[in-house]
SERO-4910 file (N, C-alpha, C, O; in steps of 0.05 Angstrom, whole numbers):
BEGIN
 pado doro    nc1    nc2    nc3   cac1   cac2   cac3    cc1    cc2    cc3    oc1    oc2    oc3
  Met    A   1738   1569   1878   1717   1588   1885   1699   1575   1906   1691   1551   1903
  Thr    A   1691   1590   1926   1675   1580   1948   1646   1577   1939   1635   1594   1925
  Val    A   1633   1556   1948   1604   1553   1944   1590   1568   1966   1596   1565   1990
  Leu    A   1571   1586   1959   1558   1602   1978   1534   1587   1989   1518   1574   1975
  Asp    A   1530   1589   2016   1507   1577   2028   1486   1598   2035   1490   1622   2028
  Arg    A   1464   1591   2048   1443   1610   2053   1452   1633   2071   1442   1655   2069
  Ile    A   1470   1627   2090   1480   1648   2107   1497   1668   2092   1495   1692   2096
  Asp    A   1514   1658   2074   1530   1676   2057   1512   1695   2041   1517   1719   2039
  His    A   1491   1683   2029   1472   1699   2014   1458   1719   2031   1453   1742   2023
  Ala    A   1451   1711   2056   1438   1730   2075   1457   1753   2082   1448   1776   2084
  Ile    A   1482   1747   2085   1502   1768   2091   1504   1787   2068   1503   1812   2071
  Ile    A   1505   1777   2043   1507   1794   2020   1482   1811   2017   1484   1835   2011
  Arg    A   1459   1800   2021   1434   1816   2020   1434   1838   2041   1427   1861   2035
  Ala    A   1441   1831   2065   1441   1851   2087   1461   1874   2081   1455   1897   2086
  Ile    A   1485   1867   2073   1506   1886   2067   1498   1904   2043   1503   1928   2042
  Ser    A   1485   1891   2023   1476   1906   1999   1454   1926   2007   1453   1948   1996
  Ala    A   1437   1919   2025   1416   1937   2034   1426   1959   2052   1416   1982   2052
  Asn    A   1447   1953   2068   1458   1973   2086   1488   1968   2090   1496   1952   2107
  Gly    A   1505   1981   2074   1534   1977   2076   1546   1987   2102   1569   1980   2108
  Arg    A   1531   2002   2118   1541   2012   2143   1531   1996   2167   1535   2005   2190
  Ile    A   1518   1973   2162   1508   1957   2184   1531   1948   2202   1553   1941   2192
  Ser    A   1527   1949   2228   1548   1940   2247   1550   1910   2245   1532   1896   2237
  Ile    A   1573   1900   2253   1577   1871   2253   1558   1857   2273   1549   1835   2268
  Thr    A   1551   1871   2294   1532   1860   2314   1505   1857   2301   1492   1836   2303
  Ala    A   1496   1878   2288   1469   1877   2275   1469   1857   2252   1449   1843   2247
  Leu    A   1491   1856   2237   1493   1836   2215   1492   1808   2226   1477   1791   2215
  Ala    A   1507   1802   2247   1507   1776   2259   1478   1768   2269   1469   1746   2265
  Asp    A   1465   1787   2281   1437   1782   2290   1419   1777   2267   1402   1759   2268
  Ala    A   1423   1792   2245   1405   1789   2222   1408   1762   2208   1388   1752   2197
  Val    A   1432   1750   2209   1436   1725   2195   1438   1701   2214   1441   1678   2205
  Gly    A   1435   1706   2240   1434   1684   2259   1461   1672   2267   1463   1648   2272
  Leu    A   1481   1688   2267   1508   1679   2276   1518   1697   2299   1506   1718   2304
  Ser    A   1538   1688   2313   1552   1705   2332   1571   1723   2316   1576   1718   2292
  Lys    A   1582   1743   2329   1598   1763   2315   1623   1752   2302   1628   1758   2278
  Thr    A   1638   1736   2315   1663   1726   2304   1659   1709   2279   1673   1715   2259
  Pro    A   1642   1689   2278   1638   1674   2254   1626   1692   2231   1633   1688   2208
  Cys    A   1609   1710   2239   1598   1728   2219   1620   1746   2206   1620   1749   2182
  Leu    A   1637   1756   2223   1659   1773   2213   1678   1756   2195   1687   1766   2174
  His    A   1683   1731   2202   1700   1714   2186   1687   1709   2158   1701   1710   2138
  Arg    A   1661   1704   2158   1647   1700   2133   1648   1725   2116   1652   1724   2092
  Leu    A   1643   1748   2129   1643   1774   2114   1671   1778   2102   1672   1785   2078
  Arg    A   1692   1774   2117   1719   1778   2106   1725   1758   2084   1739   1765   2064
  Arg    A   1715   1733   2086   1719   1713   2065   1704   1722   2039   1715   1721   2017
  Leu    A   1680   1732   2042   1665   1742   2019   1679   1765   2006   1678   1768   1981
  Glu    A   1691   1782   2022   1706   1805   2011   1731   1794   1997   1738   1802   1974
  Gly    A   1746   1777   2011   1771   1766   2000   1767   1750   1974   1784   1750   1956
  Asp    A   1744   1735   1972   1738   1719   1949   1726   1736   1926   1721   1725   1904
  Gly    A   1722   1761   1931   1712   1779   1910   1682   1780   1906   1672   1791   1886
  Tyr    A   1666   1768   1924   1637   1771   1923   1628   1799   1930   1609   1809   1919
  Ile    A   1641   1810   1950   1636   1838   1958   1660   1854   1949   1683   1850   1959
  Leu    A   1655   1872   1930   1677   1887   1917   1684   1913   1932   1706   1923   1929
  Gly    A   1666   1923   1948   1671   1948   1962   1646   1959   1974   1624   1946   1972
  Tyr    A   1648   1982   1986   1625   1995   1999   1624   2024   1989   1644   2037   1985
  Thr    A   1600   2033   1984   1597   2060   1973   1570   2072   1982   1552   2057   1990
  Ala    A   1569   2098   1981   1544   2112   1987   1527   2113   1962   1537   2117   1940
  Ile    A   1501   2110   1965   1482   2114   1942   1474   2143   1943   1461   2152   1963
  Thr    A   1480   2158   1923   1475   2186   1922   1451   2193   1904   1442   2176   1889
  Asp    A   1441   2217   1907   1419   2227   1890   1431   2243   1867   1439   2266   1871
  Pro    A   1432   2232   1843   1444   2246   1820   1431   2272   1814   1444   2291   1806
  Glu    A   1405   2273   1818   1390   2298   1813   1400   2321   1830   1405   2343   1820
  Lys    A   1403   2315   1856   1412   2336   1875   1442   2343   1869   1450   2365   1876
  Leu    A   1457   2325   1858   1485   2329   1852   1490   2341   1824   1513   2343   1815
  Gly    A   1468   2348   1810   1471   2361   1784   1477   2341   1762   1489   2349   1742
  Ala    A   1468   2317   1764   1472   2297   1743   1446   2281   1739   1447   2256   1737
  Gly    A   1423   2295   1738   1398   2281   1736   1389   2274   1708   1370   2258   1704
  His    A   1403   2284   1688   1396   2278   1660   1410   2253   1651   1434   2251   1653
  Ile    A   1394   2234   1640   1406   2208   1631   1400   2205   1602   1378   2209   1592
  Ala    A   1421   2197   1587   1418   2190   1559   1432   2163   1555   1454   2158   1566
  Phe    A   1420   2146   1539   1433   2121   1530   1442   2126   1501   1427   2136   1485
  Val    A   1466   2118   1496   1478   2123   1470   1487   2097   1457   1503   2083   1468
  Gln    A   1475   2091   1434   1485   2068   1419   1508   2078   1402   1507   2098   1389
  Val    A   1530   2062   1403   1554   2069   1388   1561   2047   1368   1561   2024   1375
  Arg    A   1566   2055   1344   1576   2037   1324   1604   2046   1316   1608   2070   1311
  Leu    A   1622   2027   1316   1650   2033   1309   1655   2028   1279   1642   2011   1267
  Ala    A   1674   2042   1268   1683   2038   1241   1701   2014   1239   1704   2002   1217
  Asp    A   1714   2007   1261   1734   1985   1261   1729   1970   1287   1728   1982   1309
  Thr    A   1726   1944   1285   1722   1928   1310   1744   1907   1314   1740   1887   1328
  Lys    A   1767   1913   1302   1790   1896   1309   1798   1901   1338   1791   1921   1349
  Ser    A   1813   1882   1349   1820   1883   1377   1834   1909   1385   1827   1920   1406
  Ala    A   1852   1919   1369   1866   1944   1376   1847   1967   1376   1850   1985   1393
  Ala    A   1828   1968   1358   1808   1989   1358   1790   1988   1382   1784   2009   1394
  Leu    A   1781   1964   1389   1765   1961   1413   1780   1970   1438   1769   1983   1456
  Asp    A   1805   1962   1440   1822   1970   1463   1825   2000   1465   1823   2012   1486
  Ala    A   1829   2013   1442   1832   2042   1441   1806   2056   1450   1806   2075   1465
  Phe    A   1784   2046   1440   1758   2057   1447   1753   2053   1477   1745   2072   1491
  Asn    A   1758   2029   1488   1754   2024   1516   1771   2043   1534   1761   2053   1553
  Arg    A   1796   2047   1526   1813   2065   1542   1802   2093   1541   1801   2107   1562
  Ala    A   1794   2102   1518   1784   2130   1515   1758   2135   1530   1754   2156   1542
  Val    A   1740   2116   1528   1714   2119   1541   1716   2120   1571   1700   2134   1584
  Arg    A   1736   2107   1583   1740   2107   1612   1748   2135   1622   1746   2141   1645
  Arg    A   1758   2152   1604   1768   2179   1611   1746   2200   1611   1751   2223   1618
  Ile    A   1721   2193   1604   1700   2212   1603   1682   2208   1628   1668   2188   1630
  Pro    A   1684   2226   1647   1671   2222   1673   1640   2221   1671   1627   2209   1688
  Glu    A   1628   2233   1651   1599   2233   1648   1589   2205   1639   1565   2200   1642
  Ile    A   1606   2188   1629   1597   2161   1621   1597   2144   1646   1618   2137   1657
  Glu    A   1573   2138   1655   1569   2122   1680   1573   2092   1674   1583   2078   1691
  Gln    A   1564   2083   1651   1567   2055   1643   1574   2053   1614   1565   2070   1598
  Cys    A   1589   2033   1607   1596   2027   1579   1596   1996   1576   1610   1982   1590
  His    A   1579   1987   1557   1577   1958   1553   1582   1952   1524   1571   1965   1506
  Cys    A   1599   1932   1519   1603   1921   1492   1579   1903   1486   1572   1885   1502
  Ile    A   1566   1907   1463   1540   1894   1458   1543   1877   1433   1556   1883   1414
  Ala    A   1529   1854   1434   1526   1837   1410   1500   1844   1397   1479   1840   1410
  Gly    A   1500   1855   1374   1475   1863   1361   1480   1882   1338   1500   1880   1324
  Asn    A   1462   1901   1334   1464   1920   1311   1482   1943   1316   1487   1959   1298
  Phe    A   1493   1945   1340   1513   1966   1346   1534   1953   1364   1531   1931   1373
  Asp    A   1555   1968   1370   1578   1956   1384   1578   1962   1414   1587   1945   1430
  Tyr    A   1570   1986   1422   1571   1993   1450   1545   2008   1458   1532   2020   1442
  Leu    A   1538   2005   1484   1516   2020   1495   1528   2036   1519   1540   2024   1537
  Leu    A   1524   2062   1518   1534   2080   1539   1511   2091   1555   1490   2097   1544
  Lys    A   1515   2093   1581   1496   2108   1598   1511   2133   1606   1531   2132   1619
  Val    A   1499   2156   1598   1513   2182   1603   1496   2199   1622   1472   2202   1617
  Arg    A   1508   2209   1643   1494   2226   1662   1506   2254   1660   1530   2258   1661
  Thr    A   1488   2274   1656   1496   2302   1655   1476   2319   1670   1456   2309   1681
  Arg    A   1481   2344   1672   1463   2363   1686   1437   2366   1671   1416   2366   1684
  Asp    A   1438   2370   1645   1414   2375   1629   1420   2369   1600   1442   2360   1593
  Ile    A   1401   2373   1582   1405   2366   1554   1427   2383   1541   1442   2373   1524
  Ala    A   1430   2408   1549   1451   2425   1539   1479   2414   1546   1497   2414   1530
  Asp    A   1481   2405   1571   1506   2393   1580   1512   2367   1565   1534   2361   1558
  Tyr    A   1490   2351   1561   1494   2327   1545   1504   2333   1517   1522   2320   1507
  Arg    A   1492   2354   1505   1500   2362   1478   1530   2369   1477   1544   2362   1458
  Arg    A   1539   2382   1498   1568   2389   1500   1585   2364   1502   1605   2361   1487
  Val    A   1577   2345   1519   1592   2320   1522   1592   2304   1496   1613   2294   1488
  Leu    A   1569   2303   1483   1568   2289   1457   1586   2302   1437   1602   2288   1423
  Gly    A   1584   2328   1434   1599   2342   1413   1629   2343   1418   1645   2341   1400
  Glu    A   1637   2347   1443   1665   2351   1450   1680   2325   1457   1704   2323   1453
  Gln    A   1666   2305   1468   1680   2282   1478   1672   2256   1464   1688   2242   1453
  Ile    A   1646   2249   1465   1637   2224   1453   1643   2223   1423   1652   2203   1413
  Ser    A   1637   2245   1409   1641   2246   1380   1671   2244   1372   1677   2238   1349
  Asn    A   1688   2248   1391   1717   2246   1386   1730   2220   1395   1754   2217   1394
  Leu    A   1713   2201   1403   1724   2175   1411   1736   2161   1387   1726   2164   1365
  Pro    A   1757   2146   1391   1771   2132   1369   1753   2112   1355   1738   2097   1368
  His    A   1755   2111   1329   1741   2091   1311   1711   2094   1311   1697   2075   1303
  Leu    A   1700   2116   1320   1672   2121   1321   1661   2124   1293   1671   2140   1277
  Ala    A   1640   2109   1286   1627   2112   1260   1601   2129   1263   1598   2148   1249
  Asn    A   1584   2122   1283   1560   2138   1288   1549   2131   1315   1556   2111   1328
  Thr    A   1531   2149   1324   1517   2145   1350   1488   2150   1346   1479   2164   1328
  Ser    A   1472   2139   1364   1443   2145   1367   1438   2149   1396   1445   2133   1413
  Thr    A   1424   2171   1402   1419   2178   1430   1389   2173   1437   1371   2179   1421
  Phe    A   1385   2162   1461   1358   2158   1472   1357   2172   1499   1372   2164   1517
  Val    A   1341   2193   1501   1340   2209   1526   1319   2196   1545   1297   2189   1536
  Val    A   1326   2193   1570   1308   2182   1589   1287   2203   1598   1295   2225   1606
  Ile    A   1262   2196   1597   1241   2213   1607   1236   2209   1636   1233   2228   1652
  Glu    A   1236   2184   1645   1232   2177   1673   1246   2150   1679   1244   2131   1663
  Ser    A   1259   2148   1702   1271   2123   1711   1250   2109   1728   1243   2119   1749
  Val    A   1240   2086   1718   1219   2072   1732   1231   2052   1753   1221   2050   1775
  Val    A   1252   2038   1745   1266   2019   1762   1296   2024   1759   1306   2024   1736
  Asp    A   1310   2029   1781   1339   2033   1780   1349   2021   1806   1352   2035   1826
  Arg    A   1355   1995   1806   1362   1982   1831   1390   1970   1829   1401   1965   1807
  His    A   1401   1965   1852   1427   1952   1854   1423   1922   1858   1402   1914   1870
  Ile    A   1441   1907   1848   1438   1878   1851   1442   1870   1880   1461   1879   1894
  Val    A   1423   1854   1890   1425   1845   1918   1427   1815   1919   1428   1804   1940
***
């Protein structure tokens, strides 16, 4: 694995802030000429530091402004049960994030839906039917105060 220097970090910060930045503007921003900057960018991509490029969208405008966090406790936490749960949860498009947690519950889900009625439908029809589910607790977001991407 490559050790990153200050220029690599500067490239990552610039690309994270603006994934559509031109190579000329990126090179200027980090103090390199275009060719070495492009080589570093390609190395960072190839080494897996930069996983891809995407647009940051407005979930509210796209009909997915309602956020709920769901604590999930499983009835079985053997490896096969965890694998089955992981596979099933990936098939629910409203689940934006799923994290296996060490603590009083097993998983934390971030679920995005249109509104509370839509969330209720997803909970009743999909989340409640996940394999090995024992129980869930839902926490509805009132306001998102900080929601940033890692830079």
